[in-house]
MILO-186341 format. One line per field, with one value per residue (C-alpha): residue number from 1; chain; x negated, y, z. Coordinates in steps of 0.2 Angstrom, whole numbers, plus 5000, padded with zeros to 4 digits. Example, Ala and Ser with C-alpha at 12.3 -4.5 7.8 and 13.67 -1.06 7.14 Angstrom:
REM MILO-186341
nukol 1, 2 $
dogu A, A $
east 4938, 4932 $
north 4978, 4995 $
up 5039, 5036 $
***
This chain:
REM MILO-186341
nukol 1, 2, 3, 4, 5, 6, 7, 8, 9, 10, 11, 12, 13, 14, 15, 16, 17, 18, 19, 20, 21, 22, 23, 24, 25, 26, 27, 28, 29, 30, 31, 32, 33, 34, 35, 36, 37, 38, 39, 40, 41, 42, 43, 44, 45, 46, 47, 48, 49, 50, 51, 52, 53, 54, 55, 56, 57, 58, 59, 60, 61, 62, 63, 64, 65, 66, 67, 68, 69, 70, 71, 72, 73, 74, 75, 76, 77, 78, 79, 80, 81, 82, 83, 84, 85, 86, 87, 88, 89, 90, 91, 92, 93, 94, 95, 96, 97, 98, 99, 100, 101, 102, 103, 104, 105, 106, 107, 108, 109, 110, 111, 112, 113, 114, 115, 116, 117, 118, 119, 120, 121, 122, 123, 124, 125, 126, 127, 128, 129, 130, 131, 132, 133, 134, 135, 136, 137, 138, 139, 140, 141, 142, 143, 144, 145, 146, 147, 148, 149, 150, 151, 152, 153, 154, 155, 156, 157, 158, 159, 160, 161, 162, 163, 164, 165, 166, 167, 168, 169, 170, 171, 172, 173, 174, 175, 176, 177, 178, 179, 180, 181, 182, 183, 184, 185, 186, 187, 188, 189, 190, 191, 192, 193, 194, 195, 196, 197, 198, 199, 200, 201, 202, 203, 204, 205, 206, 207, 208, 209, 210, 211, 212, 213, 214, 215, 216, 217, 218, 219, 220, 221, 222, 223, 224, 225, 226, 227, 228, 229, 230, 231, 232, 233, 234, 235, 236, 237, 238, 239, 240, 241, 242, 243, 244, 245, 246, 247, 248, 249, 250, 251, 252, 253, 254, 255, 256, 257, 258, 259, 260, 261, 262, 263, 264, 265, 266, 267, 268, 269, 270, 271, 272, 273, 274, 275, 276, 277, 278, 279, 280, 281, 282, 283, 284, 285, 286, 287, 288, 289, 290, 291, 292, 293, 294, 295, 296, 297, 298, 299, 300, 301, 302, 303, 304, 305, 306, 307, 308, 309, 310, 311, 312, 313, 314, 315, 316, 317, 318, 319, 320, 321, 322, 323, 324, 325, 326, 327, 328, 329, 330, 331, 332, 333, 334, 335, 336, 337, 338, 339, 340, 341, 342, 343, 344, 345, 346, 347, 348, 349, 350, 351, 352, 353, 354, 355, 356, 357, 358, 359, 360, 361, 362, 363, 364, 365, 366, 367, 368, 369, 370, 371, 372, 373, 374, 375, 376, 377, 378, 379, 380, 381, 382, 383, 384, 385, 386, 387, 388, 389, 390, 391, 392, 393, 394, 395, 396, 397, 398, 399, 400, 401, 402, 403, 404, 405, 406, 407, 408, 409, 410, 411, 412, 413, 414, 415, 416, 417, 418, 419, 420, 421, 422, 423, 424, 425, 426, 427, 428, 429, 430, 431, 432, 433, 434, 435, 436, 437, 438, 439, 440, 441, 442, 443, 444, 445, 446, 447, 448, 449, 450, 451 $
dogu A, A, A, A, A, A, A, A, A, A, A, A, A, A, A, A, A, A, A, A, A, A, A, A, A, A, A, A, A, A, A, A, A, A, A, A, A, A, A, A, A, A, A, A, A, A, A, A, A, A, A, A, A, A, A, A, A, A, A, A, A, A, A, A, A, A, A, A, A, A, A, A, A, A, A, A, A, A, A, A, A, A, A, A, A, A, A, A, A, A, A, A, A, A, A, A, A, A, A, A, A, A, A, A, A, A, A, A, A, A, A, A, A, A, A, A, A, A, A, A, A, A, A, A, A, A, A, A, A, A, A, A, A, A, A, A, A, A, A, A, A, A, A, A, A, A, A, A, A, A, A, A, A, A, A, A, A, A, A, A, A, A, A, A, A, A, A, A, A, A, A, A, A, A, A, A, A, A, A, A, A, A, A, A, A, A, A, A, A, A, A, A, A, A, A, A, A, A, A, A, A, A, A, A, A, A, A, A, A, A, A, A, A, A, A, A, A, A, A, A, A, A, A, A, A, A, A, A, A, A, A, A, A, A, A, A, A, A, A, A, A, A, A, A, A, A, A, A, A, A, A, A, A, A, A, A, A, A, A, A, A, A, A, A, A, A, A, A, A, A, A, A, A, A, A, A, A, A, A, A, A, A, A, A, A, A, A, A, A, A, A, A, A, A, A, A, A, A, A, A, A, A, A, A, A, A, A, A, A, A, A, A, A, A, A, A, A, A, A, A, A, A, A, A, A, A, A, A, A, A, A, A, A, A, A, A, A, A, A, A, A, A, A, A, A, A, A, A, A, A, A, A, A, A, A, A, A, A, A, A, A, A, A, A, A, A, A, A, A, A, A, A, A, A, A, A, A, A, A, A, A, A, A, A, A, A, A, A, A, A, A, A, A, A, A, A, A, A, A, A, A, A, A, A, A, A, A, A, A, A, A, A, A, A, A, A, A, A, A, A, A, A, A, A, A, A, A, A, A, A, A, A, A, A, A, A, A, A, A, A, A, A, A, A, A, A, A, A, A, A, A $
east 5092, 5090, 5072, 5066, 5051, 5046, 5038, 5030, 5028, 5018, 5023, 5013, 5023, 5010, 5011, 4992, 4984, 4991, 4981, 4993, 5007, 5012, 5029, 5032, 5046, 5052, 5059, 5071, 5069, 5080, 5076, 5093, 5101, 5117, 5128, 5118, 5110, 5093, 5086, 5074, 5087, 5087, 5070, 5052, 5046, 5032, 5023, 5028, 5017, 5020, 5012, 5013, 5006, 5008, 5006, 4988, 4981, 4975, 4988, 4987, 4993, 4997, 5002, 5013, 5018, 5037, 5042, 5059, 5066, 5060, 5044, 5037, 5029, 5024, 5017, 5010, 5013, 4998, 5009, 5027, 5028, 5021, 5031, 5030, 5032, 5035, 5033, 5039, 5036, 5042, 5034, 5032, 5027, 5043, 5052, 5047, 5058, 5054, 5061, 5057, 5066, 5065, 5050, 5055, 5048, 5050, 5054, 5069, 5077, 5088, 5075, 5085, 5080, 5089, 5080, 5089, 5078, 5080, 5070, 5059, 5068, 5085, 5099, 5106, 5125, 5128, 5144, 5142, 5143, 5156, 5159, 5173, 5181, 5181, 5171, 5167, 5159, 5153, 5138, 5125, 5109, 5096, 5090, 5078, 5086, 5104, 5113, 5128, 5141, 5154, 5170, 5175, 5190, 5208, 5206, 5204, 5185, 5179, 5163, 5153, 5136, 5126, 5112, 5098, 5088, 5102, 5113, 5128, 5142, 5152, 5161, 5154, 5155, 5164, 5182, 5187, 5179, 5188, 5204, 5201, 5195, 5207, 5203, 5186, 5189, 5174, 5159, 5141, 5127, 5109, 5096, 5092, 5078, 5075, 5091, 5103, 5113, 5123, 5140, 5149, 5166, 5178, 5192, 5189, 5175, 5157, 5148, 5131, 5131, 5118, 5113, 5103, 5116, 5131, 5139, 5139, 5139, 5148, 5145, 5156, 5147, 5153, 5143, 5144, 5159, 5163, 5152, 5159, 5162, 5155, 5139, 5122, 5117, 5099, 5088, 5072, 5059, 5052, 5064, 5082, 5097, 5102, 5119, 5118, 5131, 5149, 5165, 5179, 5196, 5189, 5173, 5155, 5146, 5128, 5128, 5115, 5115, 5100, 5105, 5091, 5091, 5104, 5115, 5104, 5110, 5100, 5109, 5100, 5105, 5104, 5099, 5116, 5132, 5132, 5146, 5141, 5122, 5110, 5094, 5078, 5065, 5048, 5039, 5048, 5054, 5069, 5072, 5090, 5096, 5113, 5130, 5132, 5136, 5118, 5111, 5095, 5085, 5078, 5066, 5071, 5054, 5052, 5052, 5061, 5079, 5083, 5078, 5066, 5072, 5062, 5062, 5058, 5075, 5092, 5099, 5118, 5132, 5128, 5142, 5138, 5119, 5106, 5089, 5076, 5060, 5044, 5046, 5030, 5029, 5039, 5057, 5068, 5085, 5096, 5114, 5130, 5142, 5142, 5157, 5165, 5164, 5151, 5138, 5121, 5107, 5093, 5083, 5073, 5056, 5050, 5031, 5020, 5033, 5036, 5023, 5021, 5037, 5038, 5053, 5051, 5060, 5060, 5063, 5080, 5091, 5100, 5109, 5116, 5132, 5142, 5144, 5126, 5119, 5102, 5098, 5090, 5071, 5070, 5070, 5082, 5097, 5109, 5125, 5137, 5153, 5155, 5137, 5126, 5110, 5097, 5083, 5069, 5061, 5042, 5027, 5013, 4998, 5007, 5020, 5038, 5048, 5064, 5061, 5074, 5071, 5085, 5104, 5116, 5128, 5143, 5147, 5147, 5151, 5150, 5140, 5130, 5112, 5097, 5079, 5066, 5048, 5044, 5053, 5067, 5084, 5102, 5117, 5135, 5152, 5157, 5170, 5170, 5182, 5197, 5195, 5183, 5172, 5166, 5151, 5132, 5118, 5100, 5088, 5069, 5059, 5046, 5034, 5035, 5024, 5009, 5005 $
north 4896, 4914, 4919, 4933, 4945, 4954, 4971, 4976, 4994, 5000, 5017, 5027, 5030, 5039, 5058, 5060, 5044, 5029, 5017, 5023, 5012, 5004, 4997, 4985, 4990, 4975, 4978, 4965, 4962, 4950, 4943, 4937, 4932, 4940, 4930, 4936, 4918, 4911, 4915, 4900, 4887, 4876, 4882, 4876, 4892, 4888, 4904, 4922, 4936, 4953, 4969, 4984, 5002, 5016, 5033, 5035, 5020, 5006, 4993, 4976, 4959, 4945, 4927, 4916, 4898, 4894, 4877, 4870, 4887, 4896, 4905, 4915, 4931, 4946, 4962, 4976, 4995, 5006, 5022, 5024, 5041, 5038, 5034, 5015, 5004, 4985, 4972, 4954, 4939, 4921, 4909, 4890, 4880, 4883, 4898, 4916, 4928, 4947, 4961, 4979, 4991, 5010, 5019, 5022, 5031, 5018, 5031, 5037, 5020, 5009, 4995, 4984, 4981, 4969, 4965, 4956, 4945, 4941, 4931, 4942, 4949, 4946, 4953, 4946, 4949, 4955, 4949, 4953, 4972, 4981, 4999, 5008, 5011, 5004, 5017, 5020, 5036, 5042, 5050, 5040, 5048, 5042, 5053, 5044, 5028, 5033, 5036, 5047, 5039, 5052, 5052, 5040, 5033, 5037, 5031, 5042, 5038, 5051, 5051, 5037, 5033, 5017, 5013, 5005, 5000, 4990, 4986, 4994, 5005, 5016, 5033, 5036, 5055, 5057, 5053, 5072, 5077, 5064, 5069, 5087, 5082, 5078, 5066, 5072, 5062, 5057, 5064, 5067, 5071, 5077, 5080, 5098, 5093, 5079, 5081, 5092, 5086, 5095, 5087, 5091, 5084, 5085, 5089, 5103, 5115, 5109, 5109, 5106, 5091, 5091, 5074, 5081, 5093, 5084, 5100, 5108, 5095, 5104, 5121, 5126, 5135, 5145, 5140, 5149, 5149, 5132, 5122, 5105, 5089, 5096, 5102, 5093, 5090, 5086, 5086, 5096, 5090, 5104, 5116, 5111, 5105, 5112, 5113, 5117, 5123, 5117, 5122, 5135, 5137, 5125, 5136, 5130, 5140, 5147, 5148, 5139, 5138, 5133, 5127, 5128, 5124, 5131, 5134, 5148, 5151, 5158, 5162, 5157, 5156, 5145, 5152, 5146, 5139, 5120, 5109, 5091, 5093, 5081, 5086, 5080, 5088, 5091, 5095, 5111, 5115, 5107, 5100, 5102, 5093, 5093, 5100, 5108, 5104, 5106, 5095, 5105, 5107, 5120, 5121, 5130, 5136, 5139, 5157, 5162, 5168, 5161, 5145, 5143, 5133, 5117, 5121, 5104, 5096, 5095, 5079, 5082, 5077, 5064, 5064, 5055, 5053, 5050, 5059, 5048, 5057, 5053, 5069, 5077, 5079, 5065, 5060, 5049, 5054, 5039, 5033, 5043, 5044, 5055, 5065, 5049, 5041, 5029, 5023, 5029, 5017, 5029, 5039, 5055, 5055, 5071, 5074, 5088, 5097, 5109, 5121, 5112, 5101, 5091, 5080, 5064, 5049, 5036, 5017, 5010, 5005, 4989, 4987, 5005, 5006, 5019, 5023, 5018, 5024, 5033, 5033, 5049, 5049, 5034, 5028, 5013, 5010, 5001, 4992, 5001, 4996, 4977, 4976, 4967, 4973, 4983, 4991, 5003, 5017, 5015, 5024, 5011, 5018, 5034, 5024, 5024, 5008, 5002, 4986, 4973, 4971, 4960, 4957, 4961, 4947, 4957, 4970, 4987, 5003, 5019, 5011, 5020, 5015, 5020, 5016, 5013, 5017, 4999, 4997, 4987, 4995, 4994, 4994, 4998, 4998, 5002, 4996, 4977, 4980, 4975, 4986, 4997, 4987, 4989, 4977, 4979, 4970, 4970, 4969, 4967, 4968, 4955, 4963, 4976, 4991, 4987, 4996 $
up 5283, 5277, 5272, 5283, 5283, 5299, 5299, 5315, 5320, 5335, 5342, 5355, 5371, 5381, 5381, 5377, 5373, 5364, 5376, 5389, 5383, 5366, 5362, 5347, 5335, 5324, 5307, 5301, 5282, 5274, 5257, 5249, 5233, 5226, 5238, 5253, 5254, 5253, 5236, 5236, 5238, 5222, 5217, 5219, 5227, 5240, 5241, 5247, 5242, 5250, 5244, 5255, 5253, 5266, 5260, 5253, 5262, 5251, 5246, 5254, 5249, 5261, 5257, 5267, 5264, 5260, 5268, 5265, 5260, 5275, 5281, 5295, 5289, 5300, 5293, 5304, 5299, 5301, 5300, 5304, 5296, 5278, 5263, 5262, 5246, 5246, 5233, 5236, 5225, 5229, 5217, 5213, 5198, 5189, 5198, 5202, 5211, 5212, 5223, 5229, 5239, 5236, 5244, 5262, 5278, 5292, 5305, 5295, 5293, 5305, 5306, 5294, 5276, 5264, 5247, 5233, 5223, 5205, 5192, 5180, 5165, 5173, 5183, 5199, 5201, 5219, 5227, 5245, 5243, 5232, 5228, 5238, 5221, 5204, 5193, 5175, 5168, 5185, 5192, 5202, 5208, 5220, 5235, 5246, 5251, 5247, 5230, 5228, 5218, 5212, 5201, 5187, 5197, 5201, 5219, 5234, 5236, 5224, 5234, 5241, 5247, 5242, 5254, 5243, 5258, 5267, 5251, 5259, 5251, 5262, 5263, 5281, 5284, 5267, 5272, 5275, 5259, 5249, 5256, 5250, 5233, 5219, 5205, 5197, 5181, 5171, 5180, 5178, 5191, 5191, 5204, 5208, 5220, 5232, 5242, 5232, 5217, 5204, 5201, 5184, 5183, 5169, 5181, 5194, 5198, 5198, 5214, 5223, 5234, 5249, 5254, 5269, 5276, 5284, 5289, 5272, 5259, 5245, 5238, 5223, 5208, 5194, 5178, 5161, 5150, 5142, 5154, 5156, 5147, 5131, 5139, 5141, 5159, 5163, 5178, 5176, 5189, 5199, 5192, 5195, 5185, 5169, 5160, 5142, 5129, 5130, 5122, 5127, 5117, 5104, 5101, 5104, 5117, 5118, 5137, 5148, 5167, 5177, 5195, 5207, 5226, 5237, 5222, 5215, 5197, 5182, 5166, 5149, 5131, 5116, 5099, 5093, 5099, 5103, 5109, 5113, 5112, 5121, 5130, 5139, 5150, 5144, 5160, 5165, 5147, 5139, 5122, 5116, 5100, 5091, 5096, 5079, 5061, 5056, 5069, 5073, 5089, 5100, 5115, 5131, 5138, 5156, 5160, 5143, 5143, 5125, 5116, 5101, 5086, 5080, 5062, 5055, 5059, 5050, 5057, 5054, 5066, 5079, 5092, 5108, 5104, 5117, 5119, 5128, 5133, 5141, 5152, 5144, 5125, 5116, 5114, 5103, 5097, 5094, 5092, 5090, 5076, 5060, 5053, 5047, 5064, 5058, 5071, 5067, 5068, 5062, 5075, 5075, 5084, 5092, 5096, 5101, 5112, 5118, 5110, 5093, 5092, 5076, 5071, 5060, 5056, 5070, 5070, 5066, 5081, 5075, 5091, 5091, 5102, 5111, 5130, 5133, 5150, 5150, 5169, 5176, 5175, 5164, 5146, 5149, 5138, 5149, 5143, 5131, 5123, 5122, 5127, 5141, 5133, 5142, 5131, 5134, 5123, 5125, 5117, 5116, 5107, 5103, 5093, 5098, 5099, 5106, 5116, 5122, 5141, 5148, 5148, 5161, 5167, 5161, 5148, 5156, 5146, 5156, 5170, 5183, 5188, 5198, 5193, 5207, 5206, 5206, 5189, 5196, 5194, 5201, 5189, 5196, 5189, 5171, 5160, 5155, 5141, 5152, 5167, 5178, 5189, 5207, 5208, 5207, 5198, 5204, 5189, 5187, 5172, 5167, 5180, 5194, 5194, 5204, 5221 $
***
């Protein structure tokens, strides 16, 4: 028997007063394992805890007994129009399972929510839903309850949606677009705002994809000379998506393009040409590192047309590096290979950015590897070449550290991922060393973020 949670919503039917008539709307929430079965089978779970928070209302926690793998649980919505967050815990003496969907507005959903449960510090492989195509080195960006998956495949389905509320992958409404698109090759994507996403393919022109406008999904954009595979791409919250540097005719470029909502483009410039840099947002400013022989860094300040050098860094070549930042003032540069193709285990820590940015030696990264995914708006280091490892860059007590978090169930190089506000995350696709993959894993840290 599947374990189910019922959410009850009450909607006013009267034209003036709610007392004139009330209809009950039932939300079906299914808590499942990776095979779409009962997650408590084979466990000693005997208690279900449900946390719910609607908008700015105080969070509530409810408890229900689990008997013989089933329970009867009903939770009543107070508001149908507020962003709602859920937390679920199934626990016993020996076993604990956690789950959380993305934040959602009940009035904007179909009334069905599927929640995959996983043990703390683990990933649950999902078999009941696969991507429409096998993908590696592709873009995956969350917008509301849906993620856009784009590129990284030779199949016709260059674009697809992943519904993170219902756990459903599909090309609904995208079939005509997929027929028009040639193979995009390796592709990256970054949020411009809540509904618009910049897509930067290695093959073909970049475009803005609108998740909210089904009539005008794609707007092509012309970026600066050399923008593409050798550019850094970063989402800057509250500002847009930024494409930085690149290469044209074998020469590094100084161009920068800020892409804002409705495909509005602003041209900026680096202090010097950079091919293959990496970047991280610092508020509405952007830290840019590497992409040249010296391996220096600069800050692109919001409102300034040209970058400003960070004078304390000469790191040397670091091809394929990652820059993980806290989104405010700190970042860690790690990985990449030097001019002899030797993998770099040393790191560089940045503090005091953007106005007093200082670079210093960071901790050693003994598990350094290539093709690691740094999901948008996170400091997770997911998978990589011949690796199942997931780590996290943290700054406890103002000291930076690289902490092992959990392991995936399979090696995934060039995977895609979305990170939910609960701290749970979904990993998709990637290359396992033999072929591209089309499956998902649902992963939870040791604890979910509290409501």
